[in-house]
Every structure is written in C-alpha cells, then in structure tokens.
N, C-alpha and C positions, 0 to 999 in steps of 0.2 A: 139478580139480584138490585132489593130495590132501597133507596134507602135507608128508611129502618135496619135494613142487615149489613147491610156499609158497617156501623158500628161496633161490629164483632172484631174477637182477638182476629190481626190478619198478619199473614210471618209473608216475610219477601226476603230475598237474598240483597245488598246493598248494592247499588250500581255500580260500585268501581271496587276495584281493589286495591289497597293502599300500600304505597309504598311506604319505609320510616320516612315521618316528621310530612306525615300529607294531611289534606281534608280531605273523609269519606262521606258521598249523599250517604243522611239515614234516610229521607225522608220523601225523596219522589217517588216509589214504585209506591210506597204506600194512596199517595195522596192521583198517584194518577190513577189506581184503580176506584181513585172515589167521585176522582169526574169518568171511570171510562163503563160507570154505572149509575151513571145521571146526574149528578150533585155537583151544581155550578158555581167556584168559585167565585166570591167579591173581588174586587177590582183588589191589590194587584196581584192573587193568587197566592200559592207558592205559602210560607211557613211566615212566621213573626211569634218571635219567644222563647224563650225555654229555661227550664228552671233540671232542676237535679237534686234527689236524694241526699241528703250526705251521711245518711245511716244505712243508704242498702244503693248508693246509685241510681237508683232508676230516675228515669232523664225522664221531664216533660215539655209540650210543643203547645204550639197553639196554630191548628193550619185556621188562614185568613176563613175568617166568615163560618171553621164548622168545629168551632170549640181547644176545646182539651184532647191530649192526646197523650198516654203512657206507654213506658216500655219498660218491663223487666231485663230485657237481652242484650240492651245497648243497641235498637234502635232496629233489632233482626224482628220483632212483632211489635204490634200497636192497640190500643183497646179507646176507647172512646172514655171521657172516664168525667163529665163537668154532668152528664143528664138536663146536654142539653138546652143547660141554662146560660153559656159565655159564647159569643160571637164573636166578629166584629175582626180585628187585627191589633197588633201590638203596633204604638209608633215610636218608641223608644225602650229599649234598656230592661226601665224598672216600672216597668206595665207588669208585665205579671211577675209577685215576686212568694218565696214563700217564706213561714217565722224558719229562724235556721233554728229554735231552739226547737220545735217541733216539724217537722220538714212536709207533715201529713196536714195539717194549717198552709193558705195558700190563697193569693189576690189574684185576679187578671182586671188590672185597669183597661178593658176592651176601647177602640176608635172605631164609631160609623155602626155599632153591633154592640148587641150584650156585655157587660161588665157583670162580674160572682161574682165570691166565693168559699168558702169552704170554712167553716174556725172547727172539726173534725175529721177532715180528711174523709167522706163517705157521704157527707149532711152539704147538697151545694144549694146556691137560690141570686136569680142575678140584683146586680142592684137597679134602682126606680131609673132610669133614664133620665139625663141633664142637662139637653142639647147632641151634641156629639160623642159628652162622654171625653174621656180623659187624656192627658198624657200618662203620667202617671200619678198612682200612688202611698198612701204609708197608712198602715194599718193599727191599731194597738193593739199587740201582739205583746208586752207583758202581760196580758190582763186573763185570761181563763175564759171564760165570752168574751169577746171584744164587740164594742158597741162603736168606739168612737172612727172615721176616716180621715184623709182629710187626702183632698187630690185635684193636679193640676190640672184645672179645664186644657181640650182644646182651641187655638186661634181665638182667640176672644179680643169681642175691642174693644176696650183698650184692651192692648197684652197681658197676659197669665190673670188671670180669675183662679183666685183659690177659692176650692168647696170645700164642707165641712157637714157632714153625717155624724150625729150622738146618736142612732138608730140602726142602727147595719145596716146603711143603703137604703133605708126604705125615703127617706126625703133627707133634704140636701138644700143646707143654704150659704150665699157668698159671703167672705169673710173681706176682710177692708186690702188686705194684705196683698201683696202683687208681684207675681213673680214677673225673671224674664221671657221664657213662653218662645224657646229657639237654642235649634243645634248655636253649640260654643257659648254661652250664654253660663257665670254662671248663676245657679239658682235650689233651693233645695227646701223641701217640706217634713216634717216629722212630725209622729206623735209619738210620746216619751209616753206618757199615762192619759186616762179614761178626759185629762180638763189641761197635765201640759206639752205643750207642740214650743218645736222651735220651726225657723226657717231663714232662707238666705238667698240674698237675691246680688249680689255684688259689693254690699256693705255688711262682713260680716254677717256670725252669727243671733240667730235673734230671740227671745225666750221669752213665751207666756205660762199660768197658770194659771189664767181665768177662763181656758175656752178660746182663745185668739181676740181675747177684747180689748183686751194692753200688753206691751211688747217692750221686752229693753234689753238693749243689746248685750254678751255674757262674752263676746269675744272677738275677736279684728278678725278672724281664719276665714278662711269663704275656701268652704265642700266642691268639690267636683263631682263627687255623687250624690245624685238629685236627693235621697231618703236617708234617714239612718237604720243603720241594719244592728237588731237587738239580738246579744247571746253572751248566756248565763248572766244577767244582770248589768251586762256593758254596754253602750250601746258606742257604733263606729260610722266615723266619717272616712271620704278620701278627699286628700288635696292632691296638686300641684308635689308634694314632697313628702309624704308618705300619710300613717293614718294618724286619725283626731277620734278621740276617747273619752265620753263622758260613763261616771259612773252614777251620779248623782242628776240622773233626768236630764242632764241639757245645763244643769248648775256654771260645770265650769269642765274648760276643755284640756288635754293636754296631750302634744305630741308620743307617738307610740313609734316603735324602731327607727330602722335608718330609712331615708328617701324613698322611695319608689311613687313613679305619676298613675292616681288610682281614678278614672268614670266609672269603673263597676269593681258589684262587691262590695267591704268584703263577704268571701262564701269561704267557707270554715267546713274543715275535718272532722274527726273525732275527738276534737278539743277546742282550746284555744292558742293551741299553738300553731295549728296548721289551717293557712288563710291560705286562696288566690284570691287576685286581682286581676284587671285589668286593666291595664291602661293607653295611651298615644306613642308606649314603643313596644303591645306584646302582651304577654299573660306570663303574673311571675306568681311565683308557690314560697312562699317560709315556710318550718318547719321549728320555728323559731317566736315567734308572734310578732314576728319584724328587725328583728333585729339583723336577720342574712335573708333576702333576696332573689331568685332562680328561676332566668328565665327558661318558660319550657313552651311558649310558640309564639310565634309570630303572630299580628291580627290576620284574620280570614281576608284576603283579597278579592275587592269590588268583582262580582260577574261583570263584562261587558256586557250591558243592551241589554241586563235584566236587574229587575228589581235595584233594593237601597243599597248603599254603602252598609260595610262592616263595622266601622266605624263608635266606638263604642260612646265618644260624645253624646252620642244618642238615637241612629236608626237602630248600634247594634246590637244582636243580645247574645247575654257568655253567660253560659252555668261550669263547674266545677263537680267532677264527681271524684270522691278523692277514695273512689274504695274502689274501682277499679284505674286512676290514674287519664278520666281521657275531661278533653276538655268541649265545649260543645258552639256552637255559633250558631247565627240565624239572624234576620233579618228581614221588612216588609217583602214580597214579591220571590222570595229567593228558598231551596232547600234549604233542609239544614243540616249542619254536615259537620263530625267527632274531627276527633285527635288526638288520638295515641303515641304523649310526647315516647314513652320509655316504650313502645312497641314496634 
C-alpha cells in the first residue's frame, strides 16, 4: 500500500485490553500501519495533540508530521481529515484546539511543520510559515468567518515573540508584547474579537482594543491556561484555584465555582454546567458549573525512555469526550491513550 492509500479508513484492535481505571493505547497500531507502508515520521515520532468533539464524541489526534486523524468509534478506526494541510507536531496542549461552540471548527499550531485550520469542518487551509512556527495560538472563534489569529512563536531570541495575522494566516507580523515562552511559566494570549486581545505574562491580565497597539491592565489575576476558551458568549481561563470568566470580552473578570487547579481546558459537555479541566493533580469534572468538582483521572504517567512528559503545564495534551465519558492524553513522541473512569 502506498502513501496515498495509507490515509483511508484503518481498523485495529487496541493493543491492550484495559482493566478498570487504566490508560489504553489507541494509536500505536494505526501509526505502525503507516510506518510499515513506507511513511517515515519526523522526530520524535508517535503522536502529539488530541481534541474531542463535545457533541458526538469524535476524537482527533495529530500524528507527528502526518497530520490530523479522526476516530468516530473511540480509537478503533481512523481517517485522515486535514487534506494534507497540517504536518509538524504539537509542542503543547494548546496547539491543536476546537471551537467549543462548533467543534467542527479547528486550528492546529504546528511546530516544525505546516500549521492550519478549518473554519467549517470541511475545508482546510495551511497557514503561511513563519520560521519554526508556534507553541500555541488563539483564534477569533466569536466571528462566523474568522480572520484574526494570535500565536506564540517557538524559542525566539529574546523569548516570547507573539505573532498576529488579520487575514486568516496568510501574513504575520510581530507584536511588541512578550510571553515567558517556556514550561511552568505564566503566559497567556487570546483573541476576544477581531480587534480585542488579552495577554498575561505573570503580571496580571492586559487588554487591547486596537489590535495590540496599546494595552491596559484589567485584572491582577494570572492565568495558567495559555488561551481563553469561548463558550456561549463567555470567555474562560483557568488559574491555580479555579475558573476565571468574562462576559464583556475581557474588560472585567470574575471567579466561578470552587477552587481547582487548571492548566488545560475548560472542555465543555452538553451545556455550560458540564465542564472538565486538567491540572497538576489530575482531571476534574463538574456538572454544576464548578460549584463542585470530581476527580475522574490521574495524569497519564510518563513512559520510561519514550517521548515527553504528559504534564499539562506544557507538553501534555488532554481532551474530554463527555458523550462516552472518556479522557484522552497525548504528548510528543508517545501514543495517544484513552481512560474510561466509569468502565
């Protein structure tokens, strides 16, 4: 089978039959099929990046240098979906993301390869390269036909370069602001609408209403999540002690719910009350908008001698399928794993 044929629907039995409360490898058989048929993955191989569709439970993963693949049966079969517009790998858990209001819309901010997106779930387009490209990015999902994108560039000198595109990723320019640009550091950037942005660099939340020319501090809070998440008109950030929300595009911010440590998310279920977040102490779920949280999984342990850590502060990528009650985890150079707390 040649490389073109390798992108058709592939069916495999998971490599491990899981016991209760365990992680199951759902991607290695598919990746092995690609490599056995002549596909050579770029360093460090394996997968990086995972997202889930909150409405139907579809899971999408990034195979390093071989784009985005979707499964509608929890990892039994896979099909490539990006029309060869995406390559590279995901450096962080915020690199490939979906629009929580319309999960068909997706952006993937690849490192050392093509980044790209779809604004309707069908048509895909690559972003123009800007050097080694990005660690993560934020898209104007508030707009039906988004054009504005902010992206955190990888390992610049000095660290923390922020790139802006106002034409859907065709051209990029450098903003004056800087981010920490490394694990464990506090840094965030977000597009609230076509001209309204926010960012944080361990010094509170700053806001611009003129496309990043001037900035005003609007909150002393520091975000651990690197990009805001928009759902039903509200933008969410995660902190050391819970959710932070704004209903006015970042002009004012309020805490929501009980304390919980958040590095990734929030990921939503059927409505704004069903939320999952990921922090240093594992994966938590709420069904009452954060008034109470239940820990449903520990973090995926690092594979000894293989790939990067699953820590959610940088390399770890996590997703939540609320339809089937599944948590997914990925990190550069590793397989993608599923965890079913209720099975």
